[in-house]
N, C-alpha and C positions, 0 to 999 in steps of 0.2 A: 349555938344558933343552926337553925335548919331553913332550909329555903325550899319552898315547894313553886315549880315553874309550870303554867299553864298557858299553852298558846290558843288564845280567845279572841272572838271578833272577826270581823269580816277581812281584817288584814293579818290576820294570826299575830296578833301582838302578845309579847311576853307579858304575862301578869305574874306577879311574885307576891306569895305568901310568906312572910319570913316571921319566924317564932322561936320563942324560948322553949326547948323541950320540957323543963322542969316547971316554970311560971306558967307556960301557955300564954304568956303575954305576945300580941301577934299584933302585925299591920299587914295591911295590902297595898302593893304598889301597881299604880297604874291600871284599875281594873276596866278592862276593854269590852268586855262581852260575857254573856252566859253566867249571869248571878247565880243561877240555881248551882252550877256546879263549884263556884267560888264558896258559896254559904255552904253546900253539902260537906266540904273539905275543912271548913272551920268548925262545923257542928261535929263529924265525925271524930275529929282530934281533940274536941272539948279546948278549943281556943279561945282566948279572951281578946278579941278584937279591940284595939286600943286607937286607931288612926287609919286614914287612907291618905297616902302620899302619892303625890303627881308630880312625874317629871317634867311635864309640859302639857299645853294644853289642847293640842291636835286632837281632832274626833275620834281617833283610833285607839287612844289610850284613856278616854273618860268616858266609855257608854254606858257601862252600869254604875257609875259613882252615885247616883241618886239612890238607886235601888239599896247598895250595900249601906251607904250611910243611912238610910230609912230603916232598913232592917235591925241596925245595931246602935244607931244614935250616937255615931263616931265622927269625930271633925275632920275636915278635908283640908289637907295642907299644900300648899302651891306658892311660888313666888308672886309678887303682886301683878307683874305683866302677865304671867302665864294665867293667872286668875281672870284677868281681863279678855285673855285670849279664849279660853274654855268656855267664856260666858257668852261669844259672839261667834253665831253660826256662818258668818262670813270669814271670820279671822281663824276660826278653828277648821277650815276647810270642810265642815260637813255640808254645808250647803253648795258650795262650788264643785265638789268632787262626788257627793253622794245623792245630793238633791234632796236632803232631807234635813230637818233641824236637830242639832244636838246642842245644849246650851247647859251647863253647869255652873255653880256658883260654888266659890270656895267659903271656908270657915275661918281659917288660921292663914296669915301671911308669913312666910320665910324669907330670909335674906341669906346672901353669902355669908358662910361661917357660924351661921345659926347652929346649935346643937339642939337636936331634938330627943327627948327621954320617952320611953313607952316601957314603964316597968324596966325589964331587964335588958330591952333593946335601946341602943342609942344610935343616933346617926347625926354625921356631920354633913351639913348641907354646903355643896360646892357649885356656884353658879357658873355656867358654861354657855355664854351666849353663841349664837350662829345659826343651829338649825331652827332655832324659834328665839324670840328675844330674851328670854332670862329662863332658860331651861336650868333645871335644878337635879344634880346628881345627889345621891345620899350613899355616904360613906360611913361602914361600920369599922373602925378602927382596930377594935378587940379581935375581929375575925379576919379582917383585911379583904372586904366584899365592898364592892362598888356597884350600884344600882344607876346606870347612866342614861336611861331613855334612848333617844335616838342620836345622841351626839357622838358616840363612838360604838363601831361594831366590830366584829371580827375580820381583820382584813380590809376595813372601810371607815368611812365616818358618814354623818348624817347629810341628808339632801340640804343644800342651801339656795334653793332656787324659789322659796315661797316668800321668802323677803327681800329686803334691798341689801342686806349686808353681804358684802363679799365674801368667798369661800374663805379666805385666809383668816378672816375672824374666828371661824369655828376651829380651823386648823391652830392659830394661835391659841385660843383658847384650851383647847385639848393639851397641847404641848406645856403650856404655862399652869394649868390646872389639874391635869390628870396624870400625866407622864412624870410627876415629880411623887406620886405615890409610889410606895414599896412594888418593885417588880413582880412578886408573888402575889398583888392584888387581884383575885378573882372579880372579872367583869363580866357583869349580867346586864345585857343589852336590851333595847325594846323590841328587837326584832332579831332572829337568826341565834347563833350559838355563842355559848359562853367563851370567853377568852381569858388571858391575863394581862397586865400591864407591861410586863416584861417580854411577852410574847409579840405584843403589837409595836413596842419601841424596836424590836428587831426586825418585823417583817411587814408592818403597815406601810404601804407606799407613802401615804400623806404623813408619817411620821418619820420619814428617813431624810 
């Protein structure tokens, strides 16, 4: 499995194109902006895009969902509450923070412990509330790789001031749902640098 990382959009969101080198099966995670760059990489590598995975519905993670979906005719996956979030420009923060409307509909609803299969690619869905109501992390156990959106960062955690839930909701969710993964698990966050579960268990002040 290969992972292409692109920092795109106004907040430099990490957009991930995940693909199998042999079969060319691929998904894109959180297409935030600059659809031309995403499409160019897919086309230059002869990838077969099979789905769009959304970790959560904030505007900076969904900016070009419609453009990618329209170009490839593939479904958009997110949890029920995050689907409601990204369809509402007030809740997804685009109207409040950017004074612009971003509103995206999902196609498929995923839940905790669901398994998504895209050809040779498989992801376990892990719901981790706190940063947003029903954020989904996507875990590929064959390669020990986790795509976690804005729940966990290298040395930090996601913001919790957008909603009513206390910070300990996110901290406890991460400890209960993510810190139990193998320590060698590579963590690909929504912003910033890659890390590992083991490193965060030892050094992240919120996990100590």
